[in-house]
N, C-alpha and C positions, 0 to 999 in steps of 0.2 A: 590325415589326422596324425598328430605327434604323440608318441608314447615314450615315457621314461622307463628305463630298465636297470636292473642290477643282475649281473651274471658272473659266472666263473668259467675259467678255461680248464683245460685238462690238467694243467699244472697246479690248479687251485688258486690262481690269482683272481682277485676281484676286478670286475669291469663295471663301470657306471656310464650311462649315456642316454641318448634319445634316438629314436628311429621314426621315419615317416612311413605310414602304411594305411591301407583302407580300414582294417579292423585289428582287433587285438591278436587274433589267430595268425593273420598274415604277418604281423609285426614279430611274433614269436618265431615264425618260420625264417624270417630275415635274420634274426639273431642267431638261430641255430646254424644257419649257413655259414656264419662266421666262425664256427667251431666253438661256440660258447654254450654253456648250460644256463638256462634262464632261472633266476632265483626269484625275482619279482618283476612284474610288468603291469603298468597302469597308465591310463591316458593322462595327458598333461592337464586337460580340463576334466578332472576326475568326477566332479559333482554332476555336471551337466551330462557327461557320457553315462555315468552310473544311473542317473534318472531314466534316460532313454533306454538303456540296456535292460533295466528292470522290467520295463513294460513291453519292449519289442522281443527280448529274448528270454522266454520263460521255460522252465522245466517243471512240469506238473508233478505233484506229490506222487501220483500213481505211477508215473514214468520212473521216478527215483526208486520206488518200491520194487518195480519189476527188475530194474537194472541191478539193484543190490541182490535180489533173489537169484538172478541168473549168474551174477559174478560169484556169489557164495557157492552155488552148485558146481560151477566149473573149477574153482579153486580147490573145493573139497574132493573133486574127482581127480586131482593131481596135475591139472593143466597149469602151465607156466603163466604167471600173472599178466605179463605183457601180452601174451597170446590170447588170453581170456578177454582182455580189454580190446584187442584188435577185433575179435569176434563180435563183441558188443557194439563196437563202432560200425562194423559192416551192416548189422541188422537194425541199427537205430534209425528211426524215422525223424525224430526231432533234430533239425539241423544244428541248433545251438549246442545240444548235448552231444551230437555226433562229433562236432569240431572239438569240443572239450575233451572227449574220450581219446581223440586222435592226439591232442597235445599231452594228455596224461600218459598215453602209451610211450610217446617219444621221450618224455621226461624220465620215465621209469627205465627205459633202455639207455638213457644218458647217465644213470647212476643215482637218480633221486628215489626216495622211498614213495610208497603209494600215498601216505599221509601228506608228504611234502608236495606231491603233484596235485593232490585234491585241494590243498589249501590255497592254490592259485585261482580257485573258482568258488569264492565264498557265497556267491548268489545261488549256487546249485547245492553245495555241500555245507551243511551247518557245522558249527563249532563242535557239537556233539558227535556228529558223524566222523569228523576228522580225528577227534580224540580217541574214539572207539577203534578206528582203523590203526591209529598209532600204537594203542595198547595191543592189538592183535598182532601187529608186526613185531613188537618188542618181546612178546611172550611166545611167538611162534605158533600162535593158534588163530591166525587170520581167518581161516575157513570157518571155524566155529563161531568166532566173533561176528563175521558177516552173516552167518545163518541166524544168529540170535538178533542181530540188528534188522534183518529182513522180517523176522517174525514180529519184532517190536513195531517196525514201521507199518506192517499190514494191520496190526491191532489198532494203531493210531488212526489209520485211514478208515477202518470200520467204525471206530468210535466217532470220528468226525462226521462220517456219513449219517450216523444215527442222529446226532445233534442237528445237522442241517435238514435231514428228512423230517424231523419232528417240527421244525419251525417253518416249513414250506406253506402249510395251510393258512396259519394266521398272517404271514407276510403277503400271500396272494390276496386274501380278503381285504387287508388294510390297503394294499395297492389299488384294488378295484374301487374301494371307498373314495380314495383320493381322486382317482380318474373321474368318477361320477360327479363328485363335488365340483371339480374344475369345469366339466362339461356344463353343469347346471349354472355355475356363476358366469361363464363366458357366453353361452349360447341361449340358454333358456330364460334366465331371469331378465336380461335386457329387453327381450321381446315382450315379457309380461309387464315390465315398467312402461313401455310404450302403450300397451293396451289399457293399463290402469290410469295413465295420465289423461286419457280422453274422457274419463268419467269424473263425477264430482263427489264420490263417496269417500268417506274418511277410512283410510287404510288401517287394518288392525296392526297391533304392535309387532307381532311375529313377522308380518309382511314388510313393515318398515325396516326391521332388523336385517331381514334377508336382502332387501333392496340396497341398504347401506353397505352390507358386506360385499355384494356383487359390484357396486360402484367402486369401492376401495380396491377390489381384486382387479377389475378391468382397467382402472385408471392409474393404479400405483403398483402394478405387478412387479415393476422393475425395482421398486423400493423393498418389496418383500424378498426378492432374489438377493439384493444387496445385504439385507439384514441376515438372511440365512447364510450366505457365503462368508460375511464378516463374522458372524457368530461362530461358524464352524472353524475358521482359521484362528480366531481369537481363543476359542476353547482348546483347540489343538496346541496353540502356543503355550497357554496356561498349563495344559496337561504335561507338556514337555519339561516344565520346571520341576525341581525335586519336590517342592511343597505342594504344587498343584497335583502332581502324580500321585503323591501319598494321600491327599485328601480324596481324590477321585477313586483310588484303590479302596480306601475304607468305605466310601459311600456305596460302591458296587457290592461289597461283601455284606453290607447291612440291608440291602434291598430285599423285600419279601420274595421268596421263591428263587428269584434270579440270583441273589447272593449265595444261596445254598448250592445252586447249580454251578456257579463260577468256582465256589470253594471245592466242590467235588471234582470238577474238571481239572482244576489246578493240582489237586492231590493225586488224581489218576496219572497225570503227566509226570509229576514229581516222582512218584513211586516206580513207575515203569522205567523212567530214565535212570533213576538211581540203581534199580535192579540190573539194567544193562551195563552200567559203568562198573559196578562191583563185580558182576559175573565176568567181565572182560579183564579183571585184574588191576583196575585203576585204584590207587590208594583212596581211602576214605576222604581224607582232607581235599585231595584233588577233585574227587567226585562232588563234594559239597560245593566247591568253587564253581564247577562247570554247571551244576543244576541251578545254582543261584543266579548265574548269568543268563540261563535259559528261561527263568521264571518270569512271567509277565507282571503278575501282581506285586507291587512294591512292598505290601505288608508281609507277604510270604518271603520275598527276596531279603528284606531286612532281618527276618527271623533266622534265615539260612546264614546270612553274613555274621550274625551274633553267634550262631552255633559253630561257624567256621573258627571264630576267635576262641571259643571254648575248647574245641577239639585240639587246636594248636597248643593250648596250655595243658593238654592231657586229660581233659574231662570226657566221659563217655557221651557219645552222640545222643543216646536215648534220653539221658537226664536233661540234656540241653533243649530237647523238644517238648518237655513236660509243661513248662510255663510259657508257651508261645501260642500262636494262632492255630497250630496243628492240633487236631483232636487227640484225646487221650489214647485212643486205640492205636495211633501211629507210634507214640513213644513206648507203649507197652509191648507192642509187637516187635519193635526195633530192639528192645531190651532182650526179649526172648531170642531174637536172632543173634545178638551179641553173645549171649550165654551159650547158644548151641553151635555157633560158628556158621550159621546158614542165613546171614543177613540178606543176601541176594534173593533167596527163595521167599523170605518174608516180604521184601519189597514187591515182588511179583504178585504175591497173594493179596497184598494191600491194594495194588493197582487194579486187580480184578474186582475187589470189593467195592472200591469207590467208583469204578466204571459201572458196576451194576446199580449202585445208588444213583449215579448221574442219569442212567437210562430211565430209572423209575421216575426221577424228579422231572425230567424232560417230558415224559408221557403225561404226568400229572399236570404240568404247566400247559400242555396242549389241551388237555381236557378242561382246565380252568379258563383258558383264554377263549375257547369257542363260545361259551355263553356270554362272556364279557363283550366280545366282538359283536355278537348278535344283538345284545342289548343296546350297545352304542349305535349300531347300524339301524336298529328299530327306532331309537330316539331321533336320529338324523332324518330318517324317512318320514317320521310322524311330523317333525318340525317343518320339512319341505311341504308335505301335504297340507298341513294346516295353514301355512303361509300363502299357499297358492289357492286353496279352495275357499278359504274364508272370504277374501274379497269378491270372488265370483258369486258366493252364496248371498253376500250383502247386495251385490249388484242386481241379481235376479229377483230378490225380494223387494227391492225398491220400486220395481215397475208395478 
């Protein structure tokens, strides 16, 4: 595999070229053997390699949290950064993360900062992670920034676990419903059709509907798959357009219950991330830019971009949030933070508030989904029973 690289020698001269190697880590080793410090390194067929790399070489969120916590503890204990990373590399079980830590350690020993070394692995370390590290290094408070980041990542992990845990039951029930329907359509109904075809009775309407559905399912299953796959990719492509993304973002926020959950989850992530950035000493304007890039929903992202332009002109951040998608409590609390000089604390409190609100909403959604799922399941079972039993009843009464 061929890799393109940019590097510097010890005299500071730039070098650009390509190198053949089995993977990106081996390529970096080859370049370092030439006495060069790697600045950037990427495969020639970047898109194909990146697609495979994303699926074959993954670092779990939990692994990143543990690594950050351990690094923060060692740095705060006075251990040299490169030695701390060497220790993490030795005890790491994830091969991809282990190789990345090895490269990061060598880059730091070669003169790069930790943030520069981390930036070579964007699939592992997010833009937020790298910016926080950069801020910690610039302020000389890397240990405290890493500890805050570890706390923030752990809270994010707990929050995500709550959301996933609450959705397990309805997803399992819906999956089982789909499996039962497929079994009925493929194996049970065709046998009943053979049985009913030997009689002369007029089949009831529910039975005719069920037989037609089964026939379509067994004979044109490929068409259904094509429609689903085509619809998925068509929707995905439409959603990637600015207009489609904005329309979808607005629709999601307007959905009953779900829209409220998405809003609260977005606000939780927004406030926690903002709190981390401000407490790390990153300027307000830069923090707004970073958070807007990390925000998934385009409605909130546009509101933050408008706020960015307003702050650039000298307007207070709290006043710019007043007439936006953000709730009033956010602008009011931020104004209090601006007046007291404790903006970071305010954002952390807001994150806790919206996390609690999200937790209650998800629990309420689970409670609401259970009877809805049971009703749908009951209607489906009743339809199947009626469709199957009615012809048998008519057949027995005809004798």
